[in-house]
C-alpha positions as CSV (number, residue, x, y, z in Angstrom):
1,V,-114.1,38.6,75.5
2,Y,-117.2,37.6,72.8
3,S,-118.4,40.4,70.5
4,L,-121.5,39.4,67.4
5,A,-121.2,43.2,66.5
6,P,-118.2,45.1,64.9
7,M,-114.7,45.7,67.4
8,D,-112.1,48.7,66.8
9,I,-109.9,47.8,69.3
10,S,-106.1,49.7,70.1
11,N,-103.8,49.9,72.6
12,V,-104.6,46.5,74.6
13,V,-102.7,43.5,76.3
14,F,-104.3,40.6,76.7
15,D,-102.6,38.4,79.3
16,T,-103.1,35.5,80.4
17,N,-107.0,34.7,79.9
18,Q,-108.5,31.0,79.0
19,V,-111.3,29.8,77.3
20,T,-112.4,26.4,78.2
21,A,-115.9,25.7,78.2
22,N,-116.5,26.5,74.6
23,G,-112.0,25.7,73.7
24,A,-111.7,28.9,71.9
25,G,-110.8,32.1,72.0
26,G,-108.7,32.8,74.4
27,A,-108.6,36.1,75.1
28,L,-110.9,37.2,72.3
29,Y,-113.9,35.8,70.1
30,V,-114.6,37.6,67.4
31,S,-117.8,37.5,64.9
32,G,-118.6,41.1,63.4
33,N,-115.4,42.8,61.4
34,L,-112.5,43.8,63.4
35,I,-110.1,47.0,63.4
36,M,-106.9,46.4,65.8
37,S,-104.2,47.9,66.0
38,N,-101.2,48.0,68.8
39,V,-102.0,45.2,70.1
40,T,-100.5,42.1,72.0
41,F,-102.0,38.4,73.3
42,S,-99.6,37.1,75.6
43,N,-100.1,33.7,77.3
44,N,-103.9,33.4,76.6
45,V,-105.2,30.0,76.3
46,A,-108.3,27.1,74.8
47,T,-109.1,24.3,75.7
48,G,-111.6,22.4,74.0
49,N,-114.3,20.1,75.7
50,A,-115.4,16.6,75.2
51,D,-117.7,18.4,72.8
52,L,-115.8,21.3,71.1
53,K,-111.6,21.7,70.0
54,G,-109.6,24.0,71.3
55,T,-109.1,26.4,68.3
56,G,-107.7,30.2,68.8
57,G,-105.3,30.6,72.0
58,A,-105.8,34.0,71.4
59,L,-108.0,35.4,68.9
60,V,-111.2,33.5,67.0
61,M,-112.4,35.4,63.6
62,K,-115.9,33.4,63.0
63,S,-118.7,34.4,60.9
64,Y,-120.4,33.4,58.3
65,A,-121.6,36.7,56.6
66,S,-120.1,37.1,53.0
67,D,-119.2,40.7,54.1
68,V,-117.3,40.8,57.5
69,F,-113.2,41.2,57.2
70,A,-110.9,41.5,59.8
71,T,-107.0,43.9,59.6
72,I,-104.6,43.5,61.6
73,S,-101.8,45.4,62.2
74,N,-98.2,45.7,64.5
75,V,-100.4,43.3,66.8
76,G,-98.1,40.8,69.1
77,F,-99.3,37.0,69.7
78,V,-96.3,35.5,72.1
79,N,-97.0,31.8,73.8
80,N,-101.0,31.4,73.5
81,A,-101.5,27.8,72.7
82,A,-104.6,25.6,71.8
83,Y,-105.3,22.3,73.4
84,N,-107.5,19.7,72.7
85,H,-109.0,16.9,74.9
86,A,-111.2,13.9,75.2
87,N,-110.7,13.2,71.3
88,Q,-111.4,16.6,69.9
89,S,-109.3,19.0,67.9
90,A,-107.0,21.4,68.3
91,G,-106.0,24.2,66.2
92,G,-104.7,28.0,65.7
93,G,-102.3,28.4,68.2
94,A,-102.5,32.0,68.1
95,A,-105.6,32.7,66.0
96,Y,-108.1,31.0,64.4
97,F,-109.6,32.8,60.8
98,E,-112.9,31.2,59.8
99,L,-115.1,33.6,56.7
100,P,-116.3,33.3,54.2
101,N,-114.7,35.5,51.4
102,A,-117.4,37.1,49.2
103,I,-116.3,40.6,50.1
104,T,-117.1,42.5,46.6
105,D,-114.6,45.9,47.3
106,A,-111.6,43.9,48.7
107,P,-109.6,40.5,47.9
108,Y,-109.0,39.4,51.1
109,A,-111.2,38.7,54.1
110,V,-108.1,38.6,57.1
111,T,-105.1,41.6,56.0
112,L,-102.5,40.9,58.7
113,S,-99.6,43.7,58.0
114,K,-96.8,43.8,60.6
115,V,-97.8,41.4,63.1
116,L,-95.2,39.1,64.9
117,F,-96.2,35.6,66.0
118,E,-93.6,33.5,68.3
119,G,-93.7,30.7,70.9
120,N,-96.9,30.0,69.8
121,G,-98.6,25.7,70.0
122,I,-100.9,23.4,69.7
123,T,-100.9,20.2,72.1
124,G,-103.5,17.3,71.2
125,D,-102.9,13.1,72.5
126,A,-102.7,10.9,69.8
127,A,-105.9,9.9,69.2
128,G,-107.8,13.2,68.3
129,A,-107.1,15.1,64.9
130,Q,-105.7,18.0,64.9
131,F,-105.8,21.3,62.5
132,G,-102.6,22.0,63.2
133,G,-101.6,25.5,62.6
134,A,-99.4,26.3,65.6
135,A,-99.5,30.4,65.1
136,V,-102.9,30.4,62.6
137,L,-105.2,28.2,61.2
138,V,-107.2,29.6,58.3
139,S,-110.6,27.5,57.3
140,S,-111.6,27.3,54.3
141,N,-113.1,29.5,51.9
142,T,-111.6,31.6,54.0
143,W,-108.6,34.5,52.9
144,V,-106.3,35.8,54.7
145,Y,-103.1,38.3,53.7
146,F,-99.3,38.1,55.3
147,D,-97.7,41.4,55.2
148,Q,-94.6,42.0,57.2
149,V,-95.7,39.3,59.5
150,T,-92.7,36.8,61.2
151,M,-93.1,33.8,62.7
152,N,-91.0,32.1,65.5
153,N,-90.4,29.0,67.6
154,N,-94.4,27.7,67.2
155,L,-95.1,24.9,67.9
156,A,-97.0,21.9,66.8
157,T,-96.7,19.0,69.3
158,D,-98.5,15.6,69.3
159,V,-100.4,16.4,66.0
160,N,-102.1,13.5,64.1
161,R,-103.4,14.4,60.7
162,S,-102.2,17.8,60.4
163,G,-98.7,20.1,61.0
164,G,-98.1,23.8,60.5
165,G,-95.8,24.6,63.0
166,A,-96.6,27.9,61.6
167,I,-99.8,28.0,59.6
168,S,-102.1,24.8,58.5
169,A,-104.5,26.6,55.6
170,Y,-107.4,25.0,54.1
171,G,-108.5,28.4,52.2
172,S,-106.2,30.9,50.5
173,V,-102.9,32.3,51.2
174,Y,-101.3,35.1,50.2
175,V,-97.7,36.0,51.7
176,S,-95.4,39.0,51.4
177,Q,-91.9,40.0,52.3
């Protein structure tokens, strides 16, 4: 699913989806506000090509608008992956967030509450510069709040320049419990 509009998603399973043409968001790519609850992402893959990196094996939230936000609760990301190809980069095996944080009434552009990240990964090749974040990649100028989030068995392999078996953050991250 590719959406430039706001989305409200609940009680949905995204299973065994793949994107190779643009390499971003194996199941879901959203540029508008996102409210998500009771959703499962499993076995989704984002593979980069010679021009684009593989990011967000299951989910990509990317916007340049300063008022875009995501609220994600009771969601599971299980066995999702992002791969690079032809010396490109990979990051965010389950999810990638790139949202400027200029929202005046909320401190975080992305809030994750009661979310499970398990068995997600990124794989690169020795020449590709990896962004890291086997589970989550947070871009610069993006603030993410993790509340009651569980990270289990996420793996970054062949990571050339940056790691993060669970999270790789270029932006601000706040973790609670």
